[in-house]
Steps between C-alpha positions, in 0.01 A plus 500: 500500500789733569618456141153583368485811718839608370379462141182694579703790639655537155158549335424872458160610631426689178504167317209383718301808396574444130417129515187577702358764265572306180200260527264801517618623163492151346146436624380837374645427157336157502168667582539739204603221263214269595721240665297509824188343354149618421480737800844666516398770749367247751805280444739793547317607815527147638868456410600829664302412812653155525854637457425748780395212727811299412724795585305554822565138596868548413517809722341318794729199450826696534506512882400131554759389242771684688390366839441140398749441219754779536422628149552876508291693248451807721676739262239419236193537724433866418529434126266200515250695711499794258463264204201346677343846531583567134307191390209578733489846338511344151218263598294795627573723198399230253170463688446878520613614156449200271228291662240720675597851378187676632555686830145441622530127433839486672361660817192278489715186466720603793196554721285207388741216423670371815799348320573839338451681832750264663746537213484880521549484878815295446626754244437789741701320770787454255517868402681624815735201479606592146530871583724433800722234341802728487791592723367848584174358638688237703710772664212742559253244636753311713335214696161599358617387156501133603159541661360660184638225279311237696210611281654254255338218697133608477561618142625151411194333653267741321677436169464125537137534612431718196627218277302232686177700471565588137532135398181347367410173669756288681850570372808364672754760391355799693471282812866398466604866492290570807643196681861590418451861612336393828783251559767767440321734739469226762876443482545857618314432823706432813547130575262506799223658292548240224467219756176648633358526148594138437 
């Protein structure tokens, strides 16, 4: 593991950003070229949302991986978190600008459809996290910065719940995301609390 960590230290953080943004451009091109099927807007919306969830899982997994396996990905955590927000924003913009388009309908959907209400709540929780993911905010907020960034946990649950509720009928994939996120959150609990839950 020490050798892997040494190799990871040689990877520049900017490369993570480049590699992370690239799928967004590829998917958008596929949507324009008709490679995403008969409903490219819905497919693009889904793909961006699923990538956001995958990056959210990756963000939550960084601390347990370091504690349990000694794999140190901490220097990439900010980049992965910001990429997660980027894909959530892409998911939202496709829904707003390409799918629904009408402001009145957008507001009605947010108020009347629980899965959209929950998704928007998760996005709102992520906004302050993205805005304060910089060195200046860390210095200015001090200990409050860590407290603020615990909003990641309810945002993650809301994101997974949004996917579960969005799925029509019984689908295993959304439930797997929810289960993995709950497991990663449970691993953050103190040992005594985990024993009580068990």
